[in-house]
VODO-529019 format. One record per residue (C-alpha): x, y, z; residue number from 1; residue in one letter. Coordinates in steps of 0.001 Angstrom, whole numbers. Example, Ala and Ser with C-alpha at 12.3 -4.5 7.8 and 13.67 -1.06 7.14 Angstrom:
// residues 2
{{12300 -4500 7800} 1 "A"}
{{13670 -1060 7140} 2 "S"}
This chain:
// residues 260
{{-92548 -111469 72233} 1 "X"}
{{-92814 -110634 68559} 2 "X"}
{{-92408 -106896 67846} 3 "X"}
{{-92883 -105468 64404} 4 "X"}
{{-91561 -102123 63330} 5 "X"}
{{-94134 -99400 63004} 6 "X"}
{{-93721 -97215 59961} 7 "X"}
{{-95704 -94407 61539} 8 "X"}
{{-93118 -94179 64323} 9 "X"}
{{-90171 -94361 61942} 10 "X"}
{{-89042 -97608 63508} 11 "X"}
{{-86028 -99627 62009} 12 "X"}
{{-84395 -101997 64401} 13 "X"}
{{-80639 -102194 64398} 14 "X"}
{{-79645 -105890 64316} 15 "X"}
{{-75792 -105628 64012} 16 "X"}
{{-74468 -105935 67566} 17 "X"}
{{-71022 -104800 66472} 18 "X"}
{{-72406 -101452 65279} 19 "X"}
{{-74439 -101131 68513} 20 "X"}
{{-71241 -101636 70567} 21 "X"}
{{-69370 -99088 68438} 22 "X"}
{{-72090 -96493 69039} 23 "X"}
{{-71993 -97036 72803} 24 "X"}
{{-68196 -97113 72797} 25 "X"}
{{-68284 -93641 71214} 26 "X"}
{{-70113 -92372 74220} 27 "X"}
{{-68270 -90389 76982} 28 "X"}
{{-65873 -92577 78958} 29 "X"}
{{-64213 -89830 80813} 30 "X"}
{{-64961 -88750 84350} 31 "X"}
{{-67014 -87150 85808} 32 "X"}
{{-69764 -88906 83914} 33 "X"}
{{-73031 -86969 83390} 34 "X"}
{{-75389 -87428 86301} 35 "X"}
{{-78162 -88944 84175} 36 "X"}
{{-78009 -90876 80900} 37 "X"}
{{-81049 -90897 78597} 38 "X"}
{{-81460 -93337 75765} 39 "X"}
{{-83964 -92003 73384} 40 "X"}
{{-85812 -94605 71275} 41 "X"}
{{-84240 -97714 72669} 42 "X"}
{{-86470 -100056 70553} 43 "X"}
{{-85599 -103553 71400} 44 "X"}
{{-82468 -102664 73285} 45 "X"}
{{-79790 -102711 70673} 46 "X"}
{{-77820 -100073 72561} 47 "X"}
{{-79302 -100786 75981} 48 "X"}
{{-77483 -104126 76311} 49 "X"}
{{-74139 -102434 75961} 50 "X"}
{{-75031 -99469 78110} 51 "X"}
{{-75855 -101872 80927} 52 "X"}
{{-72343 -103351 80679} 53 "X"}
{{-71068 -99851 81481} 54 "X"}
{{-72708 -100099 84821} 55 "X"}
{{-74431 -96757 84554} 56 "X"}
{{-76408 -96050 87744} 57 "X"}
{{-78848 -93420 86342} 58 "X"}
{{-79811 -94818 82942} 59 "X"}
{{-83354 -93999 81732} 60 "X"}
{{-84922 -95365 78586} 61 "X"}
{{-87466 -93103 76792} 62 "X"}
{{-89769 -95119 74603} 63 "X"}
{{-93061 -93768 73370} 64 "X"}
{{-94237 -97180 71974} 65 "X"}
{{-96022 -99128 74772} 66 "X"}
{{-95400 -102593 73235} 67 "X"}
{{-91693 -101853 73014} 68 "X"}
{{-91733 -100490 76480} 69 "X"}
{{-93294 -103767 77759} 70 "X"}
{{-90708 -105668 75718} 71 "X"}
{{-87858 -103761 77524} 72 "X"}
{{-89487 -104432 80963} 73 "X"}
{{-89434 -108119 80186} 74 "X"}
{{-85848 -108000 78806} 75 "X"}
{{-84476 -105770 81622} 76 "X"}
{{-86740 -106038 84654} 77 "X"}
{{-84274 -104214 86915} 78 "X"}
{{-84852 -101111 84713} 79 "X"}
{{-88682 -101194 85034} 80 "X"}
{{-88799 -97972 86989} 81 "X"}
{{-86346 -96300 84590} 82 "X"}
{{-88439 -96843 81385} 83 "X"}
{{-90346 -93790 80473} 84 "X"}
{{-93262 -94183 78051} 85 "X"}
{{-93604 -90492 77080} 86 "X"}
{{-93104 -88456 74047} 87 "X"}
{{-89644 -87083 74493} 88 "X"}
{{-90522 -83843 72772} 89 "X"}
{{-92979 -83047 75609} 90 "X"}
{{-90614 -83958 78458} 91 "X"}
{{-89248 -81173 80605} 92 "X"}
{{-85728 -82324 81207} 93 "X"}
{{-84878 -79725 83836} 94 "X"}
{{-87836 -80808 85968} 95 "X"}
{{-87558 -84540 85457} 96 "X"}
{{-83805 -84906 85622} 97 "X"}
{{-82070 -81945 87203} 98 "X"}
{{-78278 -81828 86722} 99 "X"}
{{-76037 -82836 83878} 100 "X"}
{{-77334 -85177 81153} 101 "X"}
{{-75751 -87439 78496} 102 "X"}
{{-77945 -88544 75612} 103 "X"}
{{-77565 -91531 73312} 104 "X"}
{{-80014 -93198 70906} 105 "X"}
{{-80921 -94416 67498} 106 "X"}
{{-83320 -91479 66762} 107 "X"}
{{-86425 -92089 64622} 108 "X"}
{{-85673 -90597 61204} 109 "X"}
{{-88895 -88588 61116} 110 "X"}
{{-88163 -86829 64437} 111 "X"}
{{-84355 -86687 64605} 112 "X"}
{{-84125 -82908 63775} 113 "X"}
{{-86920 -82127 66310} 114 "X"}
{{-85133 -84217 68968} 115 "X"}
{{-81805 -82345 68454} 116 "X"}
{{-83544 -78899 68620} 117 "X"}
{{-85383 -80040 71827} 118 "X"}
{{-82040 -81084 73281} 119 "X"}
{{-80605 -77744 72286} 120 "X"}
{{-83209 -76008 74575} 121 "X"}
{{-81527 -77771 77466} 122 "X"}
{{-77921 -77096 76465} 123 "X"}
{{-77035 -76066 79957} 124 "X"}
{{-77681 -79575 81076} 125 "X"}
{{-77061 -81802 78038} 126 "X"}
{{-73204 -82345 77984} 127 "X"}
{{-73006 -84952 75235} 128 "X"}
{{-75093 -86540 72537} 129 "X"}
{{-74289 -89634 70567} 130 "X"}
{{-76886 -90548 68098} 131 "X"}
{{-77665 -92363 64889} 132 "X"}
{{-79884 -90584 62441} 133 "X"}
{{-80440 -90275 58690} 134 "X"}
{{-77087 -89646 56920} 135 "X"}
{{-78548 -86564 55177} 136 "X"}
{{-79422 -84931 58539} 137 "X"}
{{-76094 -85909 60059} 138 "X"}
{{-74315 -84211 57195} 139 "X"}
{{-76355 -81039 57851} 140 "X"}
{{-75371 -80930 61449} 141 "X"}
{{-71649 -81187 60832} 142 "X"}
{{-71443 -79168 57629} 143 "X"}
{{-69319 -75963 57340} 144 "X"}
{{-70027 -72638 55725} 145 "X"}
{{-70122 -72789 51874} 146 "X"}
{{-71712 -76255 51823} 147 "X"}
{{-75047 -76698 50110} 148 "X"}
{{-76316 -78522 53190} 149 "X"}
{{-75047 -75913 55686} 150 "X"}
{{-78082 -74455 57349} 151 "X"}
{{-80006 -73718 60505} 152 "X"}
{{-79100 -76888 62496} 153 "X"}
{{-75440 -76454 61474} 154 "X"}
{{-75183 -72983 62914} 155 "X"}
{{-77371 -73329 66024} 156 "X"}
{{-75922 -76673 67159} 157 "X"}
{{-72263 -75749 66379} 158 "X"}
{{-72696 -72570 68341} 159 "X"}
{{-72990 -74619 71549} 160 "X"}
{{-71479 -78019 70631} 161 "X"}
{{-68342 -79514 69096} 162 "X"}
{{-69839 -81861 66512} 163 "X"}
{{-68218 -84899 64914} 164 "X"}
{{-69229 -87181 62046} 165 "X"}
{{-68265 -90673 63341} 166 "X"}
{{-69306 -93240 60807} 167 "X"}
{{-71899 -94286 58139} 168 "X"}
{{-74212 -97223 58601} 169 "X"}
{{-75602 -99245 55796} 170 "X"}
{{-79340 -100002 55427} 171 "X"}
{{-78815 -103719 55457} 172 "X"}
{{-78084 -103937 59109} 173 "X"}
{{-81626 -102839 59986} 174 "X"}
{{-84952 -104686 60141} 175 "X"}
{{-86710 -103539 58080} 176 "X"}
{{-84018 -101896 56007} 177 "X"}
{{-84568 -98121 55512} 178 "X"}
{{-84374 -96589 52020} 179 "X"}
{{-81534 -94334 53142} 180 "X"}
{{-78145 -94600 54751} 181 "X"}
{{-77669 -93679 58405} 182 "X"}
{{-74807 -92041 60253} 183 "X"}
{{-73591 -91651 63755} 184 "X"}
{{-72564 -88345 65087} 185 "X"}
{{-71290 -86980 68404} 186 "X"}
{{-71971 -83583 69932} 187 "X"}
{{-69974 -82410 72943} 188 "X"}
{{-70864 -79249 74783} 189 "X"}
{{-68228 -76588 74264} 190 "X"}
{{-66944 -74052 76740} 191 "X"}
{{-69312 -71219 75744} 192 "X"}
{{-71778 -70903 78564} 193 "X"}
{{-73494 -67882 76840} 194 "X"}
{{-73004 -66410 73434} 195 "X"}
{{-71411 -62872 73494} 196 "X"}
{{-74652 -61479 71966} 197 "X"}
{{-78378 -61464 72345} 198 "X"}
{{-79073 -65240 72003} 199 "X"}
{{-82790 -64795 71172} 200 "X"}
{{-81863 -62412 68369} 201 "X"}
{{-79057 -64743 67189} 202 "X"}
{{-81630 -67544 66826} 203 "X"}
{{-84084 -65339 64922} 204 "X"}
{{-81406 -64068 62531} 205 "X"}
{{-80012 -67478 61724} 206 "X"}
{{-83557 -68757 61035} 207 "X"}
{{-84551 -65773 58915} 208 "X"}
{{-81315 -65874 56957} 209 "X"}
{{-81721 -69387 55970} 210 "X"}
{{-85372 -69246 55189} 211 "X"}
{{-84357 -67147 52151} 212 "X"}
{{-80863 -68684 51711} 213 "X"}
{{-80466 -67530 48096} 214 "X"}
{{-80850 -63924 49060} 215 "X"}
{{-78136 -61754 50461} 216 "X"}
{{-78663 -61131 54204} 217 "X"}
{{-79487 -57410 53706} 218 "X"}
{{-82610 -58587 51838} 219 "X"}
{{-83346 -61700 53873} 220 "X"}
{{-83182 -59635 57085} 221 "X"}
{{-84882 -56540 55698} 222 "X"}
{{-87098 -56293 58792} 223 "X"}
{{-83838 -55221 60654} 224 "X"}
{{-81594 -53848 57856} 225 "X"}
{{-84064 -51283 56430} 226 "X"}
{{-83251 -49295 59617} 227 "X"}
{{-79491 -49131 58837} 228 "X"}
{{-77839 -45986 57608} 229 "X"}
{{-74511 -47613 56881} 230 "X"}
{{-73401 -50776 55059} 231 "X"}
{{-72212 -53734 57078} 232 "X"}
{{-69998 -56115 55025} 233 "X"}
{{-71542 -59381 56244} 234 "X"}
{{-74975 -58254 55045} 235 "X"}
{{-73682 -58563 51460} 236 "X"}
{{-73272 -62226 51903} 237 "X"}
{{-75717 -65162 52021} 238 "X"}
{{-76512 -67021 55246} 239 "X"}
{{-74787 -70201 53997} 240 "X"}
{{-71537 -68190 53783} 241 "X"}
{{-71383 -67117 57460} 242 "X"}
{{-69618 -69011 60259} 243 "X"}
{{-70976 -69138 63709} 244 "X"}
{{-68618 -66450 64712} 245 "X"}
{{-69827 -64215 61883} 246 "X"}
{{-73455 -64713 62845} 247 "X"}
{{-72533 -63680 66331} 248 "X"}
{{-70793 -60521 64932} 249 "X"}
{{-73901 -59792 62833} 250 "X"}
{{-76146 -60161 65866} 251 "X"}
{{-74009 -57811 67848} 252 "X"}
{{-74139 -55174 65057} 253 "X"}
{{-77955 -55409 64451} 254 "X"}
{{-78578 -55424 68250} 255 "X"}
{{-76427 -52348 68698} 256 "X"}
{{-78206 -50379 65985} 257 "X"}
{{-81716 -51549 66427} 258 "X"}
{{-81914 -52020 70145} 259 "X"}
{{-83880 -55135 69329} 260 "X"}
């Protein structure tokens, strides 16, 4: 079956099996293994072939492209009932797969950030994520305070996951080759079940702070700070200068004063 990559879906098929194996080998090998493993965007099975070797009982492939889903059914008929042809961004993970989840995949470049934020919503379930995505996005996820690429995904994902940049992938190993480099990262759920602050407010402050990242936080967060009667040192810094712990401290302070 001849399958051509669809530009509209951001498809670039990984053709180097050694890299595919390296990605799968980066996935959790410790016990207990997550109850359900989801491969997002399996394409033609570059990772699937090595996941099968791991003898994972509850492996599900989420592939929105029907021709590719048909290809996977032909290639792996024993997974027929585990191939989901839905838009991952619209799937309710808690309803479809209750229990712990591990996620692996070569994420479409045009959707990688959305996929990560969708997984973040299910952080109580999703224990590990190993994914390949555009290098620029990978660098944002793992960046630290003070970096030019440190931003919303850096803070929000690092608040709940330990993140690692594993390795870079050259364009030449894909068909068709993308115009950018790729990278593989790993996110493992940390021990923080709940942040020691109002989590909804924490998310709001992080997003507001970075939307005007060149401004000091006392200006970027003026909706809240205009009610203050005293200076708070962190407000004299910019969002890109604050660590996760400092954003938590800022949230605690604003929540205590504003009763938000």
